[in-house]
C-alpha positions in Angstrom: 0.0 0.0 0.0 1.3 3.4 -0.9 1.9 5.8 2.0 1.9 9.6 2.0 5.0 11.1 0.5 6.0 8.1 -1.7 7.0 9.0 -5.2 5.1 6.3 -7.0 3.4 7.5 -10.2 -0.4 7.2 -10.2 -1.8 6.1 -13.5 -5.1 8.0 -13.4 -6.6 10.9 -15.2 -6.5 14.5 -13.8 -10.3 14.6 -13.6 -10.3 11.5 -11.4 -7.9 13.2 -9.0 -10.2 16.3 -8.8 -13.2 14.1 -8.1 -11.3 12.3 -5.4 -10.2 15.6 -3.9 -13.8 16.8 -3.8 -14.9 13.6 -2.0 -12.1 14.0 0.6 -12.9 17.7 1.1 -16.6 16.8 1.7 -15.6 14.1 4.2 -13.3 16.6 6.0 -16.1 19.1 6.2 -18.6 16.5 7.5 -16.1 15.3 10.1 -15.2 18.8 11.3 -18.9 19.9 11.4 -19.7 17.0 13.8 -16.8 17.8 16.1 -15.9 14.1 16.9 -12.2 14.6 16.6 -10.8 17.7 18.4 -7.2 16.5 17.6 -8.0 16.7 13.9 -9.6 20.1 14.2 -6.5 21.3 16.1 -4.3 19.9 13.4 -6.0 21.8 10.5 -6.9 25.1 12.2 -3.9 26.9 10.7 -4.2 25.3 7.3 -5.3 27.7 4.5 -5.2 25.7 1.3 -7.1 22.6 0.3 -3.9 20.8 -0.3 -2.6 21.4 3.2 -6.0 20.3 4.7 -6.1 17.2 2.6 -2.5 16.2 3.5 -3.3 16.8 7.2 -6.5 14.6 6.9 -4.6 11.8 5.2 -1.9 11.9 7.9 -4.6 11.9 10.6 -6.4 9.0 9.0 -3.3 6.9 8.5 -2.2 7.4 12.1 -5.7 6.8 13.6 -6.5 3.8 15.8 -10.0 2.8 16.8 -9.9 1.3 20.3 -13.7 0.7 20.4 -13.2 -2.9 19.2 -10.8 -5.6 20.3 -8.4 -5.9 18.5 -8.2 -2.2 17.6 -8.5 -1.2 14.0 -5.7 1.1 12.7 -5.5 3.6 9.9 -8.3 4.9 7.7 -10.4 1.8 8.2 -10.4 2.5 11.9 -11.3 6.1 11.3 -14.3 5.1 9.2 -15.5 2.5 11.7 -15.1 5.0 14.6 -16.9 7.7 12.8 -19.9 5.4 12.1 -20.0 4.3 15.7 -19.9 7.9 17.0 -22.8 8.8 14.7 -25.0 5.9 15.6 -23.9 3.3 13.0 -24.1 3.2 9.3 -27.9 3.1 9.0 -28.1 6.6 10.6 -24.8 7.8 9.2 -24.5 6.3 5.7 -24.5 9.7 4.1 -21.5 10.8 6.0 -17.8 10.4 5.3 -17.2 8.1 2.3 -20.7 6.5 2.2 -21.5 2.8 1.8 -20.2 0.4 -0.8 -23.6 0.1 -2.5 -23.4 3.8 -3.5 -20.5 3.1 -5.8 -21.9 0.1 -7.6 
């Protein structure tokens, strides 16, 4: 799996990158609006560009660990799981963060 800062070349079109960026920015806005993660809000409070905010979000997601299950879930999967648990599960919260798999089929 690629990590932030690696120099691997992505073989995708520019418009796909902009669509992905839009999805990530929407997720960041949803997460910040609900105020579940004060440490993330603190990390991005001085960021002024979308690029800096997205990089801070990716770093936060990669370093996240959800301790609400045993064994804990690390990384962005743990962040999604924790976000859904905080919001009452995916039935109440499916529209938030990155949605459900059925939305992309």
